[in-house]
Each structure stands twice: as structure tokens, then as C-alpha cells.
C-alpha positions as CSV (number, residue, x, y, z in Angstrom):
1,M,93.3,135.3,95.7
2,A,92.1,138.9,95.0
3,A,89.7,140.7,97.4
4,G,86.0,139.9,96.5
5,A,86.9,136.5,95.0
6,P,84.2,134.0,95.3
7,R,84.0,131.4,98.3
8,V,85.5,128.0,97.8
9,F,83.7,124.9,99.1
10,V,86.3,122.4,100.7
11,S,84.9,119.3,98.9
12,H,86.1,120.9,95.6
13,L,89.6,121.2,97.2
14,S,90.1,117.5,97.8
15,G,92.5,115.8,95.7
16,V,93.3,119.0,93.6
17,P,96.9,119.4,92.4
18,V,99.2,121.9,94.0
19,F,101.8,123.6,91.9
20,D,104.7,126.1,92.3
21,P,105.1,129.2,90.2
22,N,107.0,127.4,87.5
23,G,104.3,124.9,86.9
24,D,105.9,121.9,88.6
25,Q,103.5,119.9,90.7
26,V,104.1,119.9,94.5
27,G,101.3,117.4,95.4
28,R,97.6,117.0,96.1
29,V,95.4,118.7,98.6
30,R,94.3,116.0,101.2
31,D,92.7,118.2,103.9
32,L,92.5,121.7,105.5
33,V,93.7,122.7,108.7
34,A,91.5,125.0,110.9
35,M,91.7,126.4,114.3
36,L,88.7,127.2,116.3
37,R,88.7,130.8,117.9
38,V,86.8,132.2,120.9
39,G,84.9,135.7,120.9
40,G,82.4,134.8,118.1
41,R,85.1,134.8,115.4
42,P,85.0,132.2,112.6
43,P,87.4,129.4,112.5
44,R,90.5,130.4,110.8
45,I,92.2,128.3,108.0
46,L,95.9,127.6,109.0
47,G,96.8,125.9,105.8
48,L,96.7,122.7,103.5
49,V,97.6,119.2,104.2
50,V,99.4,118.2,101.1
51,E,100.5,114.8,100.1
52,V,103.8,115.1,98.0
53,V,105.3,112.5,95.6
54,S,106.8,110.4,98.2
55,R,103.4,110.0,100.0
56,R,104.4,112.2,102.9
57,R,101.9,114.6,104.2
58,I,103.2,118.2,104.7
59,F,101.9,121.4,105.8
60,L,101.3,124.3,103.5
61,P,100.6,127.4,105.2
62,M,97.7,129.5,103.6
63,T,100.1,132.5,103.7
64,R,102.1,130.6,100.9
65,V,99.1,130.0,99.0
66,T,98.7,132.7,96.0
67,G,95.9,131.2,94.1
68,V,93.0,128.8,94.4
69,E,91.3,128.7,91.1
70,S,90.4,126.3,88.1
71,G,90.8,123.2,90.2
72,Q,94.3,123.9,91.2
73,V,96.3,125.4,94.1
74,I,99.3,127.7,93.5
75,T,102.1,128.2,96.0
76,T,104.8,130.5,96.5
77,G,107.3,127.8,95.6
78,V,109.0,127.2,98.9
79,V,107.5,124.6,101.1
80,N,108.5,122.8,104.3
81,M,108.9,119.1,103.6
82,R,108.7,118.0,107.3
83,R,105.9,115.6,108.0
84,F,102.4,117.1,109.0
85,E,101.4,116.5,112.6
86,Q,98.3,117.9,113.9
87,R,98.2,120.0,117.0
88,P,95.8,119.6,119.8
89,T,94.2,123.0,118.8
90,E,93.9,122.2,115.2
91,R,91.0,120.4,113.5
92,L,91.0,118.8,110.0
93,V,88.1,120.3,107.8
94,L,87.3,117.4,105.7
95,G,88.3,114.7,108.3
96,E,86.3,116.3,111.4
97,F,83.9,118.8,109.9
98,L,82.1,116.9,107.4
99,D,79.1,114.9,108.5
100,R,79.2,116.4,111.8
101,R,75.8,117.1,113.5
102,V,75.3,120.5,114.9
103,R,72.5,122.7,115.7
104,L,70.9,126.0,114.1
105,V,71.4,128.7,116.6
106,E,68.1,130.3,115.8
107,S,65.7,127.4,116.0
108,D,68.0,124.7,117.9
109,E,67.2,122.3,115.0
110,E,69.7,119.7,114.5
111,V,71.5,119.8,111.0
112,T,74.1,117.8,109.4
113,V,77.2,119.4,107.7
114,L,77.5,118.5,103.9
115,D,80.1,120.9,103.0
116,V,82.2,123.9,104.3
117,A,82.9,127.1,102.4
118,I,86.1,129.2,102.9
119,Q,86.8,132.8,102.0
120,Q,89.9,134.9,101.8
121,L,89.9,138.1,104.0
122,P,90.1,141.4,101.8
123,A,93.6,142.5,101.2
124,R,95.1,139.8,103.2
125,R,96.3,136.1,102.8
126,D,94.4,134.9,105.9
127,W,91.4,132.5,105.2
128,E,88.4,131.9,107.4
129,I,85.5,129.6,107.3
130,D,82.8,131.5,105.7
131,K,79.6,129.3,105.3
132,Y,78.4,125.9,106.1
133,F,76.2,123.8,103.7
134,V,73.8,121.6,105.9
135,R,70.9,119.3,105.7
136,K,68.2,119.6,108.3
137,G,67.4,116.3,110.2
138,R,69.4,113.4,111.0
139,G,71.5,111.7,108.2
140,G,74.1,112.6,105.7
141,A,74.6,113.2,102.0
142,L,73.2,109.8,101.0
143,R,69.9,110.3,102.7
144,R,67.4,112.1,100.2
145,K,65.0,113.5,102.9
146,G,65.4,116.9,104.6
147,E,65.9,120.5,103.4
148,T,69.5,121.5,102.5
149,L,70.5,125.1,103.1
150,T,73.6,127.3,103.2
151,V,74.0,129.2,106.4
152,E,76.5,131.7,107.9
153,W,79.3,130.3,110.1
154,S,77.7,132.0,113.1
155,A,74.3,130.4,112.4
156,V,75.3,127.1,113.7
157,S,76.8,125.8,117.0
158,G,78.6,122.7,118.2
159,F,81.9,122.9,116.6
160,S,83.6,123.2,119.9
161,L,82.0,120.2,121.3
162,E,83.6,116.7,121.4
163,E,82.2,114.7,118.5
164,H,79.7,111.9,119.1
165,G,78.2,109.6,116.6
166,Q,79.7,111.6,113.7
167,G,78.5,110.1,110.3
168,A,80.9,109.6,107.5
169,E,78.8,109.5,104.2
170,N,80.3,112.9,102.9
171,L,83.8,112.1,103.6
172,V,83.4,108.9,101.9
173,A,81.8,110.8,98.9
174,T,85.2,112.7,98.7
175,F,87.1,109.6,98.4
176,E,85.2,108.3,95.5
177,R,87.8,109.3,92.8
178,L,90.8,108.0,94.9
179,R,92.7,105.0,94.4
180,P,92.4,102.4,97.2
181,A,96.0,103.2,98.3
182,D,95.1,107.0,98.6
183,V,92.0,106.1,100.5
184,A,94.1,103.9,102.9
185,N,96.7,106.7,103.4
186,A,93.8,109.1,104.1
187,L,92.3,106.7,106.7
188,H,95.7,106.0,108.4
189,H,96.0,109.8,109.3
190,L,92.7,110.0,110.8
191,S,91.9,109.5,114.4
192,P,91.2,105.8,115.6
193,K,87.6,106.7,116.1
194,R,87.1,108.6,112.8
195,R,89.1,105.8,111.0
196,V,86.6,103.0,112.1
197,E,83.6,105.4,111.3
198,V,84.8,105.9,107.8
199,A,86.0,102.4,107.1
200,S,82.3,101.2,108.4
201,A,80.8,103.6,105.8
202,L,82.6,102.1,102.9
203,D,80.9,99.2,100.9
204,D,82.4,95.6,101.3
205,D,84.3,95.6,98.0
206,R,85.6,99.2,98.5
207,L,86.7,98.4,102.0
208,A,88.1,95.1,101.0
209,D,90.4,97.2,98.5
210,V,91.5,99.7,101.0
211,L,92.1,97.2,103.6
212,E,94.7,95.4,101.4
213,E,96.5,98.8,101.3
214,L,96.8,99.5,104.8
215,P,99.3,98.7,107.4
216,E,98.6,95.5,109.5
217,D,97.8,97.4,112.7
218,D,95.2,99.5,111.0
219,Q,93.8,96.4,109.3
220,V,93.4,94.4,112.5
221,E,92.0,97.5,114.3
222,I,89.2,98.1,111.6
223,L,88.3,94.4,111.2
224,G,88.0,94.0,114.9
225,K,85.6,96.9,115.1
226,L,83.2,95.6,112.4
227,K,80.4,93.0,113.3
228,E,81.6,89.6,112.7
229,E,79.4,88.9,109.8
230,R,80.5,92.1,108.1
231,A,84.1,91.2,108.7
232,A,83.6,87.9,107.0
233,D,81.8,89.5,104.1
234,V,84.8,91.8,103.7
235,L,87.5,88.9,104.0
236,E,85.6,87.2,101.2
237,A,85.7,90.3,99.1
238,M,89.6,90.4,99.6
239,D,92.3,88.8,97.6
240,P,92.5,85.5,99.3
241,D,96.4,85.9,99.9
242,D,95.6,89.3,101.6
243,A,92.9,87.8,103.6
244,A,95.1,85.1,104.7
245,D,97.8,87.5,105.8
246,L,95.3,89.6,107.8
247,L,93.8,86.5,109.4
248,S,97.1,85.2,110.5
249,E,97.6,88.5,112.5
250,L,94.5,87.5,114.6
251,P,94.2,85.2,117.6
252,E,93.4,81.7,116.8
253,E,89.8,81.7,118.1
254,D,89.0,84.9,116.2
255,K,90.6,83.7,113.1
256,E,88.5,80.2,113.2
257,R,85.4,81.9,114.0
258,L,85.6,84.3,110.9
259,L,86.7,81.6,108.7
260,T,83.6,79.5,109.7
261,L,81.4,82.6,109.0
262,M,83.0,83.0,105.3
263,R,81.6,81.0,102.3
264,P,83.1,77.5,102.4
265,D,85.0,78.0,99.0
266,D,86.4,81.4,100.0
267,A,87.5,80.0,103.4
268,A,89.1,76.8,101.8
269,D,91.2,79.2,99.4
270,V,92.3,81.0,102.5
271,R,92.9,78.0,104.7
272,R,95.0,76.5,101.9
273,L,97.2,79.7,101.8
274,M,97.5,79.7,105.5
275,A,99.1,76.3,105.3
276,Y,102.3,77.6,103.6
277,E,105.2,79.5,105.1
278,E,104.6,83.2,104.8
279,R,107.8,83.9,102.8
280,T,107.5,81.3,100.1
281,A,105.8,81.0,96.8
282,G,102.8,79.3,98.3
283,G,102.4,82.0,101.0
284,L,102.7,84.8,98.5
285,M,100.4,83.5,95.6
286,T,97.0,84.5,94.9
287,T,94.7,81.5,94.2
288,E,92.7,83.5,91.5
289,P,94.8,83.8,88.2
290,I,93.3,83.6,84.9
291,V,93.0,79.9,84.0
292,L,91.9,78.7,80.6
293,R,91.3,75.2,79.1
294,P,93.3,74.1,76.0
295,D,90.4,74.6,73.6
296,A,89.8,78.4,74.7
297,T,90.7,80.8,72.0
298,V,92.7,84.1,72.1
299,A,89.4,85.8,71.9
300,D,88.5,83.9,75.2
301,A,91.7,84.9,76.8
302,L,91.4,88.7,75.8
303,A,87.9,88.8,77.3
304,R,89.1,87.4,80.7
305,V,92.0,90.0,80.6
306,R,89.7,92.8,80.1
307,Q,88.0,92.2,83.3
308,A,88.0,95.4,85.3
309,D,88.5,93.9,88.7
310,L,91.9,92.2,87.7
311,S,95.2,93.8,88.7
312,P,97.6,94.6,85.8
313,A,100.0,91.9,87.3
314,L,97.2,89.2,87.1
315,A,96.1,90.5,83.5
316,A,99.6,90.2,82.0
317,Q,99.3,86.5,81.2
318,V,96.9,83.6,81.4
319,Y,97.5,80.1,82.5
320,V,96.5,77.1,80.4
321,C,95.4,74.0,82.2
322,R,93.4,70.8,82.0
323,S,90.0,70.7,83.6
324,P,89.1,71.6,86.4
325,D,90.0,75.2,85.6
326,E,89.8,76.6,89.1
327,T,92.9,76.1,91.5
328,P,94.1,73.6,92.3
329,T,93.5,72.8,88.5
330,G,94.2,69.9,86.3
331,K,97.7,69.5,84.6
332,Y,99.4,72.7,84.0
333,L,100.4,73.1,80.5
334,G,102.1,76.6,80.2
335,T,101.6,80.2,80.0
336,V,100.4,82.6,77.3
337,H,101.6,86.3,77.9
338,F,99.6,89.3,76.9
339,Q,101.5,90.3,74.1
340,R,101.4,87.1,72.5
341,L,97.7,87.3,72.7
342,L,97.7,90.5,71.0
343,R,99.9,89.2,67.9
344,D,97.6,86.1,67.1
345,P,94.2,86.0,65.4
346,P,91.2,85.9,67.8
347,F,90.4,82.3,66.7
348,T,93.7,80.8,67.6
349,L,93.6,78.2,70.4
350,V,95.7,79.2,73.4
351,S,96.9,75.6,73.5
352,S,98.9,76.2,70.3
353,I,100.7,79.3,71.5
354,V,101.5,78.3,75.1
355,D,104.9,79.0,76.4
356,S,105.8,75.7,78.2
357,D,109.5,76.3,78.5
358,L,109.2,78.5,81.6
359,V,109.6,76.1,84.6
360,P,106.9,76.9,87.3
361,L,107.7,77.4,91.0
362,P,107.0,74.7,93.7
363,P,105.0,76.4,96.7
364,D,107.9,75.8,98.9
365,T,110.2,78.2,96.8
366,P,111.7,80.7,99.2
367,L,111.1,84.6,98.7
368,P,114.6,85.3,97.5
369,T,114.5,82.8,94.8
370,V,110.9,83.9,93.8
371,T,112.4,87.4,93.5
372,S,115.4,86.3,91.3
373,Y,113.1,84.2,89.2
374,L,110.7,87.2,88.4
375,A,113.8,89.4,87.7
376,A,115.7,86.9,85.5
377,Y,112.7,86.2,83.2
378,N,111.3,89.9,83.3
379,L,107.9,88.6,84.6
380,V,105.2,90.4,86.7
381,S,103.7,87.1,87.8
382,A,104.8,83.4,87.9
383,P,103.0,80.1,88.1
384,V,103.0,78.0,91.3
385,V,102.5,74.3,90.7
386,D,102.4,71.3,93.1
387,E,104.1,68.0,92.8
388,S,101.2,66.5,90.7
389,G,101.5,69.2,88.1
390,S,98.4,71.1,89.4
391,L,98.4,74.9,89.1
392,L,98.0,76.1,92.8
393,G,98.0,80.0,91.9
394,A,100.3,82.7,91.0
395,V,102.9,85.0,92.6
396,T,102.6,88.5,91.5
397,V,105.4,91.2,91.6
398,D,103.3,93.4,93.9
399,D,103.2,90.6,96.4
400,V,106.8,90.1,96.5
401,L,107.4,93.8,96.8
402,D,105.2,93.9,99.8
403,H,107.4,91.4,101.6
404,L,110.6,92.8,100.4
405,L,109.9,96.5,101.5
406,P,110.4,97.4,105.3
407,E,107.3,96.5,107.5
408,D,106.6,100.2,107.7
409,W,107.1,101.1,104.0
410,R,103.6,102.4,103.6
411,E,104.4,105.1,106.3
412,T,108.1,105.7,105.2
413,D,109.1,108.7,103.1
414,F,111.4,107.7,100.1
415,H,112.7,110.9,99.3
416,G,114.9,113.1,101.7
417,E,113.6,116.0,103.4
418,G,114.2,119.3,101.7
419,G,113.0,122.9,101.2
420,I,113.5,125.7,103.6
421,R,111.9,125.0,107.0
422,H,109.4,127.5,108.4
423,G,107.0,127.3,111.1
424,R,103.1,127.6,110.9
425,T,102.0,131.2,110.7
């Protein structure tokens, strides 16, 4: 960035793509690494935390950043693919500076940091924190009261102090555009204290989606820090199979207490799933597939498929069953695939186009057989039916993959390390 270039607010850098000189995307910015300094000097920006395609987080020194403009970061093209590990003297700007309560030096008034501006030093590649955007009084970005102002870095004090009661509203705001899996990855790399603070600030539905993407240890840690009533609400918002998996990791007394606090219908679904062995069709299935009665039309089916909260795997087919149409249903009649729904007129009855040749899975079907079944028939979801012919649920390919991959797959890099290694400068 040339001398005299405008400052950059770090909230605008969150999630922006990083490109090499050839225009190939290296990854996306997930945070900035700063170093606090003594002697009245502003904190120095050491580099960026960049998430590459393999979901690995690497360190990109600012000396290798040649441009920050138009919603993108340009690098010199040579990066070190070694996993980023935060050092004791380093601070993550998004993760640790936003929402921090500090004080104005002149008035000793408490303010909350909403954003941080950085600027490149003239004729150099060094970057420093330039200004803070703050709100007076206690409260974060979601609070409407309180004057906001932009102040010089030297006008506030408190960044060298241990954080206490740090809020999370502004960091949560930076997560709004991210997929749940990306938010989960960001949470996993925060300190345990900060992870719980941010997770607690998410609403129930969002936190449920994020918990489903986190490693089991993080799930248990976060759930254990929530008030029991809130924990039960979040479990209700999770897919029943994911809620069952999480509860199975808890001590028996904690599990029963949370199940008692859940709505009876939701708790019943979870209890039913927990009765099956984990690595079977019954243990893997979700109890909330799309179920239609025989007199439903293609138009009805498409309306259900269009629901935004459905996963692609569940939206790929509908299951036709006699009443009742909630699992466990009446007699299972067959499946209608999404492509078939697109080929027939809207007024067509689903019972007239049902695929009844596909043999459903019993709930005790072992995982290897489930995997072979999905592969053999090129399916992303499969019906699970009990001995009486009632539909119990559906096994989706994403749940199968979760159990086929190594337990630490969310933290595993799937691409080899490469690039020229270099230290932080």
C-alpha cells in the first residue's frame, strides 16, 4: 500500500479473499495478529491469520502483503503453510480487541471498542494500529445508546490489561456472513474463555447450527457453560441426531436433567435416537425428513423442498407415507426424488410417481452397509423403516461422512504442507 493510503478498519477485512500475484486465491482473512509495545508506541500489526482451502489457518506476515484494497488482499505469492500458533506476546485483533472495555485517557470514561483502524507506515511495509472506533458507556454494538467516536490509539488505555467481562457483540457481527462451519472453526481457535463468551452471544438457532459443526470437546465445554434452560433451548434447536450425539457425551445425570427441561416432543425424538447403537442407521438418522401423505401434490412437495432451513441432503427427496405424517409415520410407501418432482406437472399426486423399488434400511443396519447402500444407489439420503413398515427417519450422507472420517477431522489438514518456510518478521 502506498504512502498516504487511507486507513483500513479491521471489521472490513474479516473474511476477505487473499490472492497471489497471478490472481489465484490463497484463502480468506480470519484475523489480524498484533503485538503490544512499550514506550508509548502503537501496537504493531505482525500479520494476518489466513484460512486456506484445507481449513488450515496459517500466518501471513504483513511484509508479504502488497495490497489491501477493493475487498481483497494481495500477497507476494510465497507463503508458509505451517499451521498458525499464537505466541504469548501476540494478540488477535478481531478475537481480543473488539468489544473490549477500555478507558479514555483524558476523561477516564469507560468506552467499548467497536472497531480498530490500521495504517501502513510511509515508505515501509510495517503496519500499526492507528485509531479506535468506540462507544461511550457500557455495552456493545447492539446497544443503541451512547455516543460513538473515533479516537487516536494513544487516547485509550487498557489493552495491556487482562480482559474481564469482555463482550462479544461486535465479533458476533463479523460472523453474520459466515457459514456455521466457518463460525465453528473461528470459535475453535479462540481461547476457552473467549469461545464461551462469543458462543453465549449467539442466538439459539445460530448457536445450534454452530455446535453441530464443532468438535465434541468444544460442544461439551460450551453447553456446560450455558444456563440449563438455555442449554435445553439450544438442544431443541439442533437436529435431533446431533442433539442425541452431544447428550451422549454428558454424564447420565446431566443428560437426564437437560432432557427433562426440553419440550416433550423434542426430548422424545432424542431419546428414541439414543436407544440405537451409534454406528447404525437408527443411530445416524434424523427424525425430521420431508414426509408427505399420498394425496399431496408435486406442488406441495416443491413447497416443502424450498424451505430454507432444510439441508441439501434432506431436500433431495420426499418420503410418501400414510398418516400420521410425523415419524414414526404410518406405512411407508416410497420415495420421490427431487428431479422427478421437477419433471411432472404441479397437480400430479406424489403417490403416482413414488419410487417403491428402493428397499428401505432397518434401524440396526451397520454403518458400512449404510455407506455401501448410499454409494450403490447414488443417494444422498436413505429411508429408515421399522419392522411394522413405519418410517423412522432418514440417514443423510453428511451424517455418514461424520462417522467415517477420523474423530479429529475438523482439525485435520487434508493437503500437504508446502511453500517456502519463513519466520515471522
